[in-house]
C-alpha positions in Angstrom: 6.9 -9.6 60.9 5.1 -10.3 57.6 5.8 -12.6 54.7 6.0 -11.5 51.1 6.3 -14.6 49.0 9.2 -14.7 46.6 9.8 -17.1 43.7 12.2 -19.9 44.2 15.6 -18.5 43.1 17.9 -20.1 40.6 21.3 -20.8 42.0 23.8 -18.0 41.8 25.8 -18.5 38.6 29.2 -18.4 40.5 28.0 -20.9 43.1 26.5 -23.2 40.4 29.8 -23.1 38.5 31.7 -24.0 41.6 29.4 -26.9 42.5 29.7 -28.2 38.9 33.5 -27.9 39.1 33.6 -29.6 42.5 31.3 -32.5 41.8 31.0 -32.8 38.0 29.4 -36.1 37.2 30.1 -37.7 40.6 26.5 -38.1 41.6 27.2 -40.4 44.6 29.5 -38.1 46.5 27.4 -34.9 46.4 26.4 -33.3 49.7 22.8 -33.5 50.8 22.1 -29.9 50.0 23.2 -30.4 46.4 21.1 -33.6 46.1 18.0 -31.8 47.5 18.3 -28.9 45.0 18.9 -31.1 42.0 16.3 -33.8 42.7 13.5 -31.9 44.3 13.9 -28.4 42.9 11.2 -26.1 44.3 9.2 -28.4 46.5 8.4 -25.8 49.2 6.8 -22.4 48.6 6.7 -19.4 50.8 2.9 -19.5 50.5 2.9 -22.9 52.3 3.9 -21.0 55.5 1.6 -17.9 55.1 -0.5 -18.8 58.2 2.6 -18.4 60.4 3.2 -14.8 59.4 1.2 -11.6 59.6 0.3 -9.3 56.8 1.9 -6.2 58.3 5.3 -5.3 59.5 8.8 -5.7 58.2 9.2 -8.5 55.7 11.1 -11.4 57.1 13.3 -14.0 55.5 11.9 -16.5 53.1 10.1 -19.2 55.1 10.7 -21.9 52.5 14.4 -21.1 52.7 14.3 -21.2 56.5 12.5 -24.6 56.3 15.2 -26.0 54.1 17.9 -24.7 56.5 16.0 -26.4 59.4 15.9 -29.7 57.4 19.6 -29.6 56.7 20.2 -28.6 60.3 18.4 -31.6 61.6 20.0 -34.0 59.0 23.5 -32.8 60.1 22.6 -32.5 63.8 23.7 -28.9 64.0 22.8 -26.2 66.6 21.0 -23.1 65.4 24.4 -21.3 65.5 26.0 -24.1 63.5 23.2 -24.0 60.9 23.5 -20.2 60.5 27.2 -20.5 60.2 26.7 -23.1 57.4 24.5 -20.7 55.5 27.2 -18.1 55.7 30.2 -20.4 54.9 29.2 -23.5 53.0 28.8 -23.4 49.2 26.5 -26.4 49.1 24.0 -24.7 51.4 24.3 -21.5 49.4 23.6 -23.6 46.2 20.4 -25.1 47.8 19.2 -21.8 49.0 20.0 -19.8 45.8 22.3 -17.4 47.7 25.3 -15.6 46.3 28.8 -16.3 47.8 28.9 -12.9 49.5 25.4 -13.4 51.1 25.9 -12.6 54.8 23.2 -15.1 56.0 21.2 -14.4 59.1 21.5 -14.4 62.9 21.1 -17.8 64.5 18.1 -16.7 66.6 16.0 -16.4 63.4 15.7 -20.2 63.3 14.2 -20.5 66.8 11.7 -17.8 65.9 10.8 -19.5 62.6 10.2 -22.8 64.4 8.1 -21.1 67.0 5.9 -19.4 64.4 5.5 -22.7 62.4 4.6 -24.6 65.5 2.1 -21.9 66.7 0.4 -22.0 63.3 0.3 -25.8 63.4 2.4 -26.1 60.2 5.0 -28.6 61.4 4.2 -31.1 58.7 4.3 -28.7 55.7 7.7 -29.8 54.5 6.8 -33.5 54.7 3.4 -33.0 53.0 5.1 -31.0 50.2 7.7 -33.8 49.7 4.9 -36.5 49.6 3.0 -34.4 47.1 6.1 -33.9 45.0 6.7 -37.7 45.0 3.1 -38.4 44.1 2.2 -39.9 47.5 -0.2 -37.2 48.5 -1.3 -39.2 51.6 -0.6 -38.0 55.0 1.6 -40.2 57.3 -0.1 -41.4 60.4 -0.4 -38.6 63.0 0.4 -35.9 60.5 -1.8 -33.0 59.4 -1.8 -29.3 59.4 -4.4 -29.1 62.1 -2.4 -31.2 64.6 0.3 -29.8 66.7 3.3 -32.0 67.2 5.1 -31.6 70.5 7.9 -29.2 70.9 11.0 -29.6 72.9 13.9 -32.0 73.0 16.5 -32.0 70.3 18.7 -29.2 69.3 16.8 -25.9 69.6 13.4 -27.5 70.0 12.9 -28.3 66.3 9.4 -28.8 65.0 9.3 -32.5 64.1 7.7 -32.2 60.6 10.4 -29.8 59.4 12.5 -32.5 57.9 15.4 -34.6 58.8 16.7 -38.0 57.7 13.5 -39.9 58.5 11.3 -37.4 56.7 13.4 -37.3 53.6 14.9 -40.8 53.2 12.3 -42.0 50.8 12.3 -38.8 48.9 15.8 -38.6 47.6 16.7 -42.2 46.8 20.2 -41.6 48.2 21.7 -42.1 51.7 21.4 -39.0 53.8 24.8 -38.0 55.0 26.7 -34.7 55.2 29.6 -33.9 53.0 32.9 -35.6 53.8 
């Protein structure tokens, strides 16, 4: 599998209109996926994950999108199947990922393969580092670094620790991290 970087997509117009109609000016009650899209924009790039993918073979899914799915998955404590289902069914996730309403999503096994590739390439901290850079922090947290490999295992589906979650994002959004009601 290879990676061909794609630019960060704008939200699908139909999805964006539905999000605007659903939440309007109610900033406090927006789901995490909407808050991430609106406050952070393009804070991850496919190129950030290039070391985890080859240069030949069939192009895979956008690694920056899969990283965002993994972050939401961890924040909402979902299984791989639950996260893949959320990509298919939830409008707030489609909004974050720039997907159309009719986008079929992907098979849940893609998430485990993505985490494996990221861990094997030592890129577990990419999302956190990008968030810190976006916020102007630039400094690595203790124990972080692209050269270090964090342990795998534990948790739902053996998530790579640096691929987000409430502890990684709490300071970056200025809002409590909780799923939609």
